[in-house]
C-alpha positions in Angstrom: -9.4 5.1 13.5 -6.8 7.9 13.9 -5.7 10.2 11.1 -2.4 8.4 10.5 -4.1 5.0 10.0 -6.8 6.4 7.8 -4.3 8.3 5.7 -2.0 5.3 5.4 -4.9 3.0 4.3 -6.0 5.6 1.8 -2.5 5.8 0.3 -2.3 2.0 0.1 -5.7 1.9 -1.8 -4.5 4.6 -4.2 -1.2 2.8 -4.8 -3.1 -0.5 -5.5 -5.4 1.3 -7.9 -2.5 3.0 -9.7 -0.6 -0.3 -9.9 -3.6 -2.0 -11.5 -4.0 0.8 -13.9 -0.3 0.8 -14.9 -0.4 -3.0 -15.4 -3.6 -2.8 -17.5 -2.0 -0.1 -19.7 1.2 -2.2 -20.1 3.3 0.6 -18.5 6.1 -1.5 -16.9 8.0 1.5 -15.5 4.9 3.0 -13.8 4.0 -0.5 -12.5 7.5 -0.9 -10.9 7.3 2.6 -9.3 3.8 1.9 -7.9 4.9 -1.6 -6.7 7.8 0.0 -4.8 5.5 2.6 -3.3 3.0 -0.1 -2.3 5.7 -2.2 -0.7 7.0 0.8 1.3 3.5 1.6 2.5 2.7 -1.9 3.5 6.0 -2.1 5.4 5.2 1.2 7.2 1.7 -0.2 8.1 3.3 -3.4 9.5 5.8 -1.4 11.5 2.9 0.6 13.1 0.5 -2.4 13.6 -1.9 -1.2 11.0 -4.0 -4.1 9.5 -4.0 -3.7 5.8 -6.2 -6.8 4.9 -6.0 -9.0 2.0 -4.0 -7.7 -1.0 -6.2 -6.8 -3.9 -3.2 -6.7 -6.3 
C-alpha cells in the first residue's frame, strides 16, 4: 500500500470516528461537518480507485 492510500484510509477512519462521536454527543453541527469531510474523502478514494470497504457509519 502506498503512502497516499494509507493516508487516505487513515483520514477516512478518523472522520468516521469523529462523526460517530459527534452523533453520540448530539452535536448536529459537528456531525454535519464530519459527514461532509467523510463524503469528500470517499469521493476522493473512488476517483483514485482506493477500496474503502463497508461503511461503518
